[in-house]
N, C-alpha and C positions, 0 to 999 in steps of 0.2 A: 361336592367339594372333596378333593383328595388331598390329604395331608400326610407328609412323610414324617415318621418318627425315626430320627437318626442319631448316631453317636457311636463312638468307638466301643470296642469290646470292654465289658465291665462297667460301662457308663450308667446302665440302668434303663435302657430303652425298652427292654422286655417288661419291666415292672410298669412303666408308663402304659405300654400296650395292654397289659393285664387289667390295669385300672380302667382303661377305656372300654375294654371288652366287658368288664363287670358293669359298666355304666350302660351297656347295650349297643355300643358302637362296633360295627364290623372292622376287624383289623386283619390285614393280609401280612403274614410273616414270611418275608423273603427267604430267610434261612431254611425254615421247614419246607416251604414250597420248592425251593431249589433242590433240597435233598430228595423230595418226592419225585420231582421231574428227573433228576439224575438216576434214581432207582428204576424208573419206568421206561426211560427213553434210550433205546439201543444205539441211536445215532450219537447221543452224548457220550455213552460208554465207549464207543469206537473212537471218538475224538479224544477222549481222555487217554486211551491207550496209545494212540498214534502221536498226539501232540504233547503229552506230559510224560507218561511212563507206562509201560505194560503192567507194572505192579499195581497200578491204581484200580484195576478191576480184577477180582478174584476169578478163579476157574469156574465157580458156580454162578458168575455173572453179577455178583454183588460188588458195590463200591468198597474198596479198602480205604476208608476215610482216614485212618491213622497214617497210612503210607502217603496218601495224597496230601494231607496237611503237612507232613514232614517235608515233602518235596517243595510245595508251593510257598510255605512260609520261610523257606531258606533260599528261595530263588525268585527274585522279582519278575523275571521273564516268564517263568513257569506259572506264577500267580496271574500274570497278565493273560496268558493263554487260557488258563482255567476260567477266568472271568469272561473272556470273549466267548468261550464255549457255552457257558451257562446263562449269561445275561440276556441274550435274545429270547431264550425260552422263558425266562422269568418275566420279561416285559410282556410277551405275548399272553402268558398265563394271567398276569395282573390285569391286562385289558379285558380278558374274558371274565375275570372275577368282578371287575367294576360293572360290566354289563349285567351280570347276575344280581348285583346289589344296587341297581339303578334307582330303586325306590328309597334308599337310605339318604338321609339329609347330609351326613358326613361319613366319609370313608377314610381309613388310615392304612398306611403301608409302613411296616417296620423294616428298616434296612440299615446295615452298618456301613454300606458303601454306596451311598446315594448318587454321588457324582460319577464314580467309576462305572457304575452299572447303567448309566444313562437314564435312570428313573427321575432325575431332577427335572427333566423337561416334561414329565408326565404329571407332576404334582402342582397344586395351587399354592401350597405353603409348606414350610419345613419347621418341625419342632426339633431343635438340636439339644439332646440330653448330654449333660457333661458332669464329670466328677473328677476330683484330683487323680493324677496318674497313679500315685501309690495306692490309693483306695481301689482303683480299677484293677491293679495288679493283684491285690489281696483278694478281691471278690472272685476273680477268675481262677486264681490258684485254689481257693476253697471250693468253688463250684465244680471245676473241671479236673481237679487233681493234676494240674499242669505245673511244671517247674517255673520258676521266675523267668528263666531264659526263654521258655516257650511262650509265655505271656508277653514278654517284652518284644519278641519277634513279631507276634501278631499285632501288637500296638504299633510297632514301627511300620509294618506293612500297611496298616490302615491309615495311620496318621501322616505318612510321608507324601500321600497324594495331595496335590494342590490343584483344585479345579481351575479351569481357564476363567470361569465366571461363577460367582456364587448365586444361588437362587435369590431373587429380590425380596421374598417374603420369608424371613428366617426369625424364629422366636426361640429363646433359650429356656431350658428347664435345668435347674441345678439339682443334682442328686448326690449331695455330699453327706447325707445322713443327718444334717442339721436343719435344713430348710424343708418343711413338709411338701410332699409332691402334690397331694390332692388340691390344695388351694392354687398352686401354679397351673395345674391342668384345668381346673374350673375357670380360672382367669382367661386362659387361652381359648377355651371353648366359647367364652363370652365375647371374644374379639371378633370384629367383623373385618372381612377383607377390604382393603382400600380399593 
């Protein structure tokens, strides 16, 4: 069974993933895997330069993530091109990872952009982690040293996408600092698929 852990930036999906990892469940982190794939795949780097901007890849061949973020979070079309470049590689890598973990009872995939990436069709259920917008902004500003405007741009880019259809098996986790996460996670782990 493959479960997506999703939610916007600052919602707390990584905390949920860490709890599951501590409980012994395998968790595939799309962000870190995408970064790894981008760093290793020369075709991705070429596509970034030709379809986003030449400044996205440094002379030494490393990804200029600051410049790339600056471009894509200020330009919806550029963000769409970036997603198109990276998503196919991530989906393929996730399929490989699932095969490697075939003996595990439950697998989890953490992703901020479940529907935009096309991962929604690969998962059996979705755990949607949510928190109030102001709390999300505060968390990201503290964690990443981003300005309010940078965080709001990322939230806007992620939250503006409306999928054509929602996954039929969606469960909510509230991460507002008041409701404990562990009982919510344990409750969802006890749920059986319909």
